[in-house]
C-alpha positions as CSV (number, residue, x, y, z in Angstrom):
1,M,-62.0,-10.4,4.7
2,T,-58.7,-9.2,6.1
3,L,-56.8,-11.3,8.5
4,P,-55.3,-9.5,11.5
5,V,-51.5,-9.0,11.4
6,P,-49.6,-10.2,14.4
7,E,-47.8,-7.5,16.3
8,D,-44.5,-9.3,15.9
9,N,-44.3,-9.5,12.2
10,T,-41.4,-12.0,12.0
11,F,-41.7,-14.4,9.1
12,T,-45.1,-13.0,8.0
13,R,-44.3,-10.9,5.0
14,K,-44.7,-12.4,1.6
15,P,-42.0,-12.2,-1.1
16,Q,-41.9,-9.0,-3.0
17,T,-40.2,-7.8,-6.2
18,I,-37.6,-5.1,-6.0
19,P,-39.2,-1.7,-6.8
20,A,-37.3,-1.1,-10.0
21,T,-38.2,2.6,-10.2
22,K,-37.1,3.4,-6.7
23,L,-34.0,1.3,-7.0
24,A,-33.1,3.1,-10.3
25,I,-33.6,6.5,-8.7
26,A,-31.3,5.4,-5.7
27,L,-28.6,4.2,-8.1
28,L,-28.9,7.4,-10.2
29,I,-28.4,9.4,-7.0
30,L,-25.3,7.4,-6.2
31,L,-24.0,7.8,-9.8
32,C,-24.6,11.5,-9.7
33,G,-22.5,11.6,-6.6
34,V,-19.7,9.7,-8.3
35,G,-20.0,12.1,-11.2
36,V,-19.7,15.1,-8.9
37,L,-16.5,13.6,-7.5
38,R,-15.1,13.0,-10.9
39,Y,-15.9,16.5,-12.1
40,T,-14.3,17.9,-8.9
41,A,-11.1,15.8,-9.5
42,R,-10.8,17.0,-13.0
43,E,-11.3,20.7,-12.1
44,E,-8.7,20.3,-9.4
45,E,-6.2,18.9,-11.9
46,R,-6.9,21.8,-14.2
47,R,-6.3,24.3,-11.5
48,E,-3.2,22.5,-10.2
49,A,-1.7,22.7,-13.7
50,S,-1.5,26.5,-13.5
51,Q,-0.5,26.6,-9.8
52,V,2.9,28.3,-9.1
53,W,5.2,25.7,-7.6
54,G,2.3,23.2,-7.5
55,E,4.6,20.3,-7.9
56,A,7.4,21.6,-5.7
57,L,9.2,19.5,-3.1
58,L,11.3,20.3,-0.1
59,V,14.0,17.6,0.4
60,L,16.0,17.3,3.6
61,N,19.3,15.5,4.3
62,A,20.0,14.6,0.7
63,A,22.6,15.7,-1.8
64,I,21.4,17.7,-4.9
65,P,20.8,15.2,-7.7
66,E,23.3,15.2,-10.5
67,G,22.1,17.4,-13.4
68,E,19.7,19.3,-11.2
69,E,22.1,21.8,-9.7
70,D,20.7,24.7,-11.7
71,N,17.1,23.8,-11.0
72,V,17.1,23.6,-7.2
73,I,17.2,26.2,-4.4
74,P,19.6,25.2,-1.6
75,V,18.0,25.8,1.8
76,D,18.7,25.7,5.5
77,T,15.7,24.5,7.7
78,L,15.0,24.5,11.4
79,R,12.1,23.2,13.4
80,L,10.8,25.9,15.7
81,P,11.2,24.8,19.3
82,E,8.3,25.1,21.6
83,S,9.9,27.9,23.4
84,S,9.9,30.0,20.2
85,L,6.1,29.8,19.9
86,P,3.9,32.8,21.0
87,E,1.3,30.4,22.4
88,K,1.7,27.1,24.2
89,S,-0.6,24.2,23.3
90,P,-2.9,23.2,26.2
91,L,-3.4,19.8,24.6
92,L,0.3,19.0,24.7
93,G,0.5,20.0,28.4
94,E,-2.5,17.8,29.2
95,L,-1.2,14.8,27.3
96,R,2.2,15.0,28.9
97,T,0.6,14.4,32.3
98,T,-1.6,11.5,30.9
99,P,-0.4,7.9,30.9
100,G,0.5,7.0,27.3
101,G,0.4,10.6,26.4
102,D,4.0,10.9,25.4
103,K,3.6,8.0,22.9
104,L,0.5,9.6,21.4
105,I,2.4,12.9,21.0
106,E,5.2,11.1,19.2
107,D,2.9,9.0,17.0
108,M,0.8,11.9,15.9
109,G,3.7,14.4,15.6
110,L,2.0,16.8,17.9
111,D,5.4,18.2,19.0
112,Q,6.5,18.8,15.4
113,N,6.2,22.5,15.0
114,E,6.5,24.7,11.9
115,R,9.8,24.9,10.0
116,V,11.7,28.0,9.1
117,V,13.1,27.5,5.5
118,C,15.8,29.9,4.6
119,G,17.0,30.2,1.0
120,G,17.5,32.3,-2.1
121,F,14.0,32.0,-3.4
122,P,13.5,34.1,-6.6
123,A,11.4,37.2,-5.7
124,E,9.5,37.2,-9.0
125,T,8.2,33.6,-8.5
126,L,7.5,34.2,-4.8
127,S,5.4,37.2,-5.7
128,R,3.2,35.1,-8.0
129,A,2.8,32.5,-5.2
130,L,1.5,35.1,-2.8
131,A,-2.1,34.7,-1.5
132,S,-2.0,37.9,0.5
133,G,0.4,40.5,1.9
134,R,3.9,41.3,0.5
135,L,7.3,39.7,0.2
136,P,9.7,39.9,3.1
137,E,12.8,42.0,2.8
138,A,16.1,40.2,3.1
139,G,18.0,41.2,6.2
140,K,14.8,42.1,8.1
141,R,13.0,39.9,10.5
142,E,10.2,39.2,8.1
143,V,8.9,35.9,6.8
144,L,6.2,34.4,4.5
145,A,3.8,32.0,6.1
146,G,2.8,28.7,4.5
147,D,-0.9,27.9,4.2
148,I,-1.4,26.0,7.4
149,T,1.1,27.7,9.7
150,R,-0.5,28.9,13.0
151,F,1.2,32.0,14.1
152,E,1.7,35.6,12.9
153,S,5.0,35.9,14.7
154,F,7.6,33.7,16.5
155,E,11.0,34.1,18.2
156,L,14.2,32.6,17.0
157,G,17.6,33.2,18.5
158,G,16.2,35.9,20.8
159,Q,14.7,37.8,17.8
160,T,11.1,38.2,16.8
161,F,10.1,37.4,13.2
162,E,6.9,38.8,11.8
163,V,4.7,37.4,9.0
164,V,4.2,39.9,6.3
165,G,2.6,37.7,3.6
166,R,1.0,34.3,3.1
167,L,1.6,31.7,0.4
168,Q,-1.2,30.2,-1.7
169,R,-2.7,26.9,-0.7
170,G,-1.3,25.0,-3.7
171,V,2.4,25.8,-3.1
172,G,4.2,22.5,-2.6
173,G,6.6,21.8,0.2
174,L,6.0,24.9,2.2
175,A,2.5,24.5,3.6
176,F,3.7,24.1,7.2
177,S,6.8,26.4,6.9
178,Y,7.9,30.0,7.2
179,V,10.0,31.2,4.3
180,L,12.9,33.4,5.3
181,P,15.1,35.1,2.6
182,S,18.7,34.2,2.9
183,H,21.0,36.9,4.3
184,E,24.3,37.2,6.1
185,S,22.5,38.4,9.2
186,V,20.5,35.2,9.7
187,R,23.2,32.7,8.9
188,A,24.1,32.1,12.5
189,L,20.5,31.0,13.3
190,F,21.2,27.9,11.2
191,G,24.5,26.8,12.5
192,E,25.4,23.2,13.4
193,D,24.7,23.7,17.1
194,T,21.1,24.8,16.4
195,G,19.8,21.5,15.0
196,A,19.4,23.0,11.5
197,V,19.1,20.7,8.5
198,R,20.4,21.3,5.1
199,G,18.2,20.6,2.1
200,W,17.0,21.8,-1.2
201,Y,13.8,23.0,-2.8
202,H,12.8,21.8,-6.3
203,P,10.0,23.7,-8.1
204,E,9.2,20.6,-10.2
205,G,10.2,18.0,-7.6
206,E,7.1,15.7,-8.0
207,A,7.7,15.5,-11.8
208,L,11.3,14.7,-11.1
209,L,10.4,11.9,-8.8
210,R,8.2,10.4,-11.5
211,E,10.8,10.6,-14.1
212,R,13.9,9.4,-12.2
213,D,14.3,6.4,-9.9
214,D,18.0,7.1,-9.1
215,L,17.6,10.2,-7.1
216,F,18.1,8.8,-3.6
217,D,19.8,6.0,-1.8
218,A,17.1,3.4,-1.1
219,D,18.9,2.4,2.1
220,D,19.1,6.0,3.4
221,P,16.0,7.8,2.1
222,P,15.7,11.6,2.7
223,E,12.8,13.4,4.3
224,I,10.6,14.6,1.5
225,V,8.0,17.3,2.2
226,G,5.5,18.4,-0.3
227,A,2.6,16.1,-0.9
228,A,0.1,17.9,1.3
229,T,-1.3,21.0,-0.3
230,R,-4.9,22.1,0.3
231,T,-7.4,22.3,-2.5
232,S,-9.8,25.2,-2.8
233,G,-12.6,25.5,-0.3
234,G,-15.2,25.4,-3.0
235,L,-13.9,22.2,-4.5
236,A,-13.7,20.6,-1.1
237,L,-17.3,21.4,-0.4
238,M,-18.3,20.1,-3.8
239,A,-16.5,16.8,-3.0
240,V,-18.4,16.6,0.3
241,A,-21.7,17.1,-1.6
242,G,-20.7,14.3,-4.0
243,L,-20.0,12.0,-1.0
244,A,-23.4,12.9,0.5
245,L,-25.1,11.8,-2.8
246,V,-23.2,8.5,-2.8
247,A,-24.1,7.9,0.8
248,L,-27.8,8.7,0.3
249,G,-28.1,6.7,-2.9
250,G,-26.2,3.7,-1.5
251,A,-28.2,3.6,1.7
252,I,-31.5,3.6,-0.1
253,A,-30.4,1.1,-2.7
254,Q,-29.2,-1.4,-0.1
255,Y,-32.3,-0.9,2.0
256,L,-34.6,-1.6,-1.0
257,I,-32.6,-4.8,-1.9
258,L,-32.7,-6.1,1.7
259,K,-36.3,-5.2,2.2
260,T,-37.5,-7.2,-0.7
261,W,-35.2,-10.2,0.0
262,V,-37.8,-12.4,1.7
263,G,-37.7,-15.5,-0.4
264,R,-37.5,-19.1,0.8
265,W,-33.8,-18.9,1.7
266,N,-33.0,-15.8,3.7
267,P,-30.6,-16.1,6.6
268,F,-31.2,-12.5,7.4
269,R,-35.0,-12.5,7.6
270,A,-35.3,-11.5,11.3
271,V,-33.1,-8.4,10.6
272,V,-35.1,-7.5,7.5
273,D,-38.4,-7.8,9.5
274,E,-37.0,-5.5,12.2
275,M,-36.0,-3.0,9.5
276,V,-39.5,-2.9,8.2
277,A,-41.2,-2.9,11.6
278,R,-38.9,-0.2,13.0
279,P,-38.4,2.3,10.2
280,V,-38.0,5.3,12.6
281,L,-35.2,3.6,14.5
282,F,-33.6,2.3,11.3
283,W,-33.5,5.7,9.6
284,S,-32.7,7.6,12.8
285,L,-29.5,5.6,13.2
286,H,-28.7,6.5,9.6
287,L,-29.2,10.2,10.5
288,L,-27.1,9.8,13.6
289,Q,-24.1,7.9,12.1
290,W,-24.0,9.7,8.7
291,G,-24.7,13.0,10.4
292,V,-21.7,12.6,12.6
293,F,-19.7,11.5,9.5
294,F,-20.5,14.6,7.4
295,A,-20.3,17.0,10.4
296,M,-16.7,15.8,10.9
297,L,-15.9,16.0,7.2
298,L,-16.9,19.7,7.3
299,L,-15.2,20.3,10.7
300,A,-11.9,19.0,9.3
301,L,-12.0,21.6,6.6
302,R,-11.5,24.2,9.4
303,H,-8.7,22.3,11.0
304,P,-6.3,21.2,8.3
305,L,-3.3,20.7,10.6
306,A,-5.2,18.4,12.9
307,N,-6.4,16.5,9.9
308,M,-2.9,16.2,8.5
309,R,-1.6,14.8,11.8
310,L,-4.5,12.3,12.2
311,T,-4.0,11.2,8.6
312,G,-0.3,10.7,9.3
313,Y,-1.1,8.7,12.4
314,F,-3.4,6.4,10.5
315,A,-0.8,6.0,7.7
316,Q,1.8,5.0,10.3
317,E,-0.6,2.5,11.8
318,F,-1.0,0.9,8.3
319,T,2.8,0.7,7.8
320,D,4.5,0.2,11.2
321,G,1.6,0.0,13.6
322,S,-1.1,-2.5,14.6
323,L,-2.6,-2.4,11.2
324,G,0.6,-3.1,9.4
325,Y,-0.6,-6.5,8.2
326,I,-3.2,-4.7,6.1
327,G,-0.7,-2.3,4.6
328,A,1.6,-5.2,3.8
329,A,-1.3,-7.1,2.1
330,Y,-2.0,-4.1,-0.2
331,A,1.7,-3.6,-0.9
332,S,2.0,-7.2,-2.0
333,G,-0.4,-6.5,-4.9
334,N,-2.4,-9.7,-4.1
335,I,-6.1,-8.8,-4.3
336,L,-7.2,-11.9,-2.3
337,R,-4.7,-11.3,0.5
338,A,-5.7,-7.6,0.7
339,A,-9.4,-8.4,0.7
340,S,-8.9,-11.0,3.4
341,A,-6.8,-8.6,5.6
342,T,-9.4,-5.9,5.2
343,F,-12.3,-8.2,6.0
344,L,-10.5,-9.6,9.1
345,H,-10.1,-6.2,10.6
346,N,-13.4,-4.7,9.6
347,Y,-15.5,-7.7,10.5
348,V,-13.8,-9.6,13.3
349,V,-12.2,-6.6,15.1
350,A,-14.4,-3.6,14.3
351,T,-17.8,-5.3,14.1
352,L,-17.8,-8.4,16.2
353,L,-15.3,-7.5,19.0
354,L,-15.8,-3.8,19.3
355,T,-19.5,-3.3,18.2
356,I,-21.6,-6.4,18.8
357,L,-20.1,-8.2,21.7
358,P,-19.9,-5.1,24.0
359,S,-23.5,-4.3,23.2
360,L,-24.7,-7.6,24.6
361,L,-23.6,-6.4,28.1
362,I,-23.8,-2.6,27.7
363,P,-27.0,-1.3,26.0
364,F,-26.2,0.8,22.8
365,A,-22.5,0.6,23.3
366,G,-22.1,-0.4,19.7
367,V,-24.2,2.6,18.6
368,A,-21.8,4.9,20.4
369,K,-18.7,3.1,19.1
370,T,-20.0,3.3,15.5
371,A,-20.6,7.0,15.8
372,L,-17.1,7.6,17.2
373,S,-15.6,5.5,14.4
374,F,-17.6,7.4,11.8
375,G,-16.3,10.7,13.2
376,A,-12.7,9.7,13.3
377,V,-12.7,8.2,9.8
378,A,-14.5,11.2,8.4
379,F,-12.1,13.7,10.0
380,A,-9.2,11.8,8.5
381,M,-10.7,11.4,5.0
382,S,-12.0,14.9,4.6
383,P,-11.4,15.9,0.9
384,M,-9.2,19.0,1.5
385,W,-5.9,17.9,0.0
386,T,-5.0,18.2,-3.6
387,G,-5.2,14.9,-5.4
388,F,-7.3,13.2,-2.8
389,V,-10.7,13.6,-4.5
390,G,-9.5,11.5,-7.5
391,G,-9.2,8.5,-5.2
392,L,-12.7,9.1,-3.9
393,V,-14.2,8.5,-7.3
394,Y,-13.9,4.8,-6.7
395,H,-13.4,4.7,-2.9
396,S,-16.8,6.5,-2.4
397,V,-18.5,3.2,-3.4
398,T,-16.3,1.4,-0.8
399,M,-17.5,4.0,1.7
400,T,-21.2,3.3,1.2
401,L,-20.8,-0.5,1.1
402,E,-18.6,-0.6,4.2
403,L,-20.1,2.1,6.4
404,E,-23.6,0.9,5.6
405,A,-22.6,-2.5,7.1
406,Y,-21.5,-0.7,10.3
407,V,-24.9,1.1,10.4
408,M,-26.6,-2.2,10.1
409,A,-24.6,-3.6,13.0
410,S,-25.5,-0.6,15.2
411,F,-29.2,-1.1,14.2
412,V,-29.3,-4.7,15.4
413,V,-27.5,-3.9,18.7
414,A,-30.1,-1.1,19.2
415,V,-32.9,-3.6,18.6
416,Y,-31.4,-6.0,21.2
417,P,-32.1,-4.0,24.4
418,L,-35.5,-2.8,23.0
419,R,-36.6,-6.4,22.6
420,I,-35.5,-7.3,26.0
421,L,-37.2,-4.3,27.6
422,R,-40.4,-5.1,25.9
423,G,-40.2,-8.7,27.1
424,T,-39.6,-7.5,30.6
425,F,-42.7,-5.3,30.7
426,R,-44.9,-7.9,29.0
427,N,-43.7,-10.9,31.0
428,E,-42.3,-12.4,27.8
429,F,-38.7,-12.1,28.7
430,V,-37.4,-15.5,27.4
431,P,-39.2,-15.3,24.0
432,E,-38.1,-11.7,23.4
433,L,-34.5,-12.5,24.5
434,L,-34.4,-15.4,22.0
435,T,-35.7,-13.1,19.3
436,A,-33.2,-10.4,20.2
437,L,-30.4,-12.9,20.0
438,K,-31.6,-14.1,16.7
439,V,-31.7,-10.6,15.3
440,V,-28.2,-9.9,16.6
441,S,-26.8,-13.1,15.2
442,Q,-28.4,-12.6,11.8
443,G,-27.3,-9.0,11.9
444,A,-23.7,-10.2,12.5
445,L,-24.0,-12.5,9.5
446,L,-25.5,-9.7,7.4
447,S,-22.8,-7.2,8.3
448,G,-20.1,-9.8,7.5
449,F,-21.8,-10.4,4.1
450,M,-21.8,-6.7,3.3
451,L,-18.2,-6.2,4.6
452,A,-17.0,-9.1,2.5
453,I,-18.4,-7.4,-0.7
454,A,-16.9,-4.1,0.4
455,A,-13.5,-5.7,1.1
456,C,-13.3,-7.4,-2.3
457,Y,-14.3,-4.1,-4.1
458,E,-11.8,-2.1,-2.1
459,A,-8.9,-4.4,-2.6
460,A,-9.6,-4.7,-6.4
461,T,-10.0,-1.0,-7.0
462,L,-7.0,0.1,-4.9
463,I,-4.7,-2.5,-6.4
464,L,-5.8,-2.5,-10.0
465,L,-6.4,1.3,-10.4
466,H,-3.3,2.6,-8.6
């Protein structure tokens, strides 16, 4: 005889063993994703080794290092003023009329336009660094465009300069610059009254930085340009595929572990019961949140400049901004301190204050907030820059641990209004409200447990492996 199963299945399921085969498959998918990322990183390193000026740096406001006089190219540089651009940014105009817009423009560097870099670059090497077009002729108003420059022409000193060629993606220091051959006829454009900055270009600058720690005055560091060069589109897409495998395998593995955790002591049993009772909602939220995540990863590949600026903004937040305490914790090299700072922000701020608490008053607010956070994080961490994929080999595991906790938080805040709505229609408002609150409170604990594991892993890998 089969006993009827109550509609509300809370506390009715019997303990189960973890399905070893399914869990092994999920973990294998995750490891395959890590393997794809590792292969991508190695292939990127191989290609970078043969890249012309792949380790080049542009250094501004600094004297040429002793012993490097024959290895560097002295240059004059000038930021293009907005009046020189052929198109005005509607975004800048809108932000300037918005409260707080000027600060956002400054923090994200939205008013920092392309540079013109004028110097005696060797024609033979420049020709090998070309991706398309031809070399500009000295004395003519012709320039080479860096990889992420936006315009095919611009005005400077009342003269129009035309792009006649474009540099390869991997050329260091010049991705957001126009290269102008030095000539007597353009010298006046870089006078003291124009805001021009003197500097130098070193074809092996990154290697030089690794070898020597006496290059610059620590109290007056120069501006160094060169870390950001785009990897190939194929390798970037391969990295996205690797991240997708990690996310898929990690989600399934964590679901299987939680689903079978119904022993005598389980402080998250109400959440697990909801996961089993509402599989459509549970996996639909995964599709929503991770769908936004990977859509923004791919979108960022089409907008490298926006990605660079957003990444710079986040980096500033972790150094001098509101998240500076996290950056300081990692800089200290103390794993416990770094893990604690990470957990404090991810759980207390991002989960409790910004996801769960607002959802108690505004239905599904946490779901929307999580989707927005996934989109912003994904756009910033898109694997388009050379050297970035290598860090994702380990950080991808942090991704699935941490972001899965946020999906779990969005799931419980989605269950909350559904429970209350059911109680309203069935005249069981109080029992359903109490159950909803139990699900949310246990979900908050579960998210904290998952984020604690993620924070410890992230702190240990970032500090020990870098």
